[in-house]
N, C-alpha and C positions, 0 to 999 in steps of 0.2 A: 441591306436584303429583302427582299421583297415573299410577303407572307403570302401562299396559296390556298385556299380548303375549295375544294371538290362537292360536287352533291349529283345527286340523278339517276348515280346507277341502281342495277336488280336487275330482275328477272323476267326473261320477254322470249317469248314464244317466236320461232325465224316468221321471217317476215313482217317484223313490228317493227317498233320504233322506240327511241329514248329520247329522252336528251340532259346533255351532262351541262355541268354551271359550273363556272370556277369565279370566285368572289380574291381580288387580289388587292391587299395593302399599297401605300405609295398614290404619294403626290403626281406623279404625272404620268399615270397609266397611260393614258391616249399615245403615249411614244415609244410604250413595252410594243415588242415583235411578240405577242402570245403563239405556245403552239400547244400538242394535244399530240402526248406519245402514246403506244401501249405495250402491254408486255402480256402475254401470253405465257402460260406454264410450261416450263425448259425449255423459255423461247427470249432471246435479247428484244431490248427495250427495241422497239422501231417505231418511227415516224407516222403520224398518223394527218393533220391537217397544223397549217400557222398560217395564223395573220399578220402580216405590218401593221405597227402604230404607224410610219412614217406612209404614206403612200396609199394603203389599206389594198394591198396588194394580198389576194390568200393562193396557196398550197396544199396540192392533196397528193396524199399518195396514191400510188394505182389500184389499187385492192380499194378506196374506197370510194373514190371518184364518180359522180353522178350517185351516191347515195348519203353520203355524209356531207352537212354547208357547219361551217367555221365561221363563227360570228359575235360580235361585239358590242357592250352597250358601255360609251365613254363614261357617262354622267353615274355608272352604278358599279365599272369599276371591275367587269364584268365578264371572263367570255364565254360563248356555250358550243357547244358541239352537236347540230342537230343529228342523230343517225336513225336511217329509214333502213329499208328493206334487210334489217339486219338475217346475218349468218352465223349459224354456231362457230365459225371462225371466226368471227367477230369478238369472241367469247377471249374475255384479257381482265388485267388491272389497267384503268385509264387514266396517265396521268396528264395534269393542267406543269404549263413552265413557263416562265419569262423569261426573256431576251431585252434587257434594261437598256445597253448600247446596241446599236447595230453591228449585230454580224452577217455575212453574206449566208451561213450556211445555215439556213433555215431548218435544215433536215437534220442536222446534228443535232445530237444530247448534248455533246461536248460543249455547244454553242451559245448554251441555256444555262443559267447561275440559280433559278430559283426552282422549286417544283412543289407539288403539294402532294399532298400524303397518298393519293392516288384514289380510285375507286373503283369496284367491281363491276363489272357487266357480265351477264351469262345468259347466252343464247341458246336456246331449247330446238332440239329439230324435232 
């Protein structure tokens, strides 16, 4: 199983920016589909963004499209989530996830087999 460690969370004012990082173990990181999910208090975990290892296609939830950008550095086995124009409703624990074998459902947490511990993002109004 892939080990994932997130970093970069914190407290920011509305309109501000944060960049999350997720460092992964594994020798074939470049082939993994990497995803970011988030879970707000008393809500279910939801899809935020994903980056296909093969083909390089990216996907975003409608709620973050145009504000968040997922990127990856395969040489560093790291995936990033740049979050701009943050809103209080973006407050959540953000999780990095890895899908080592291709599955069509990039948006479903069930399609990812490895997860990080999560990092808290709090956006104040």
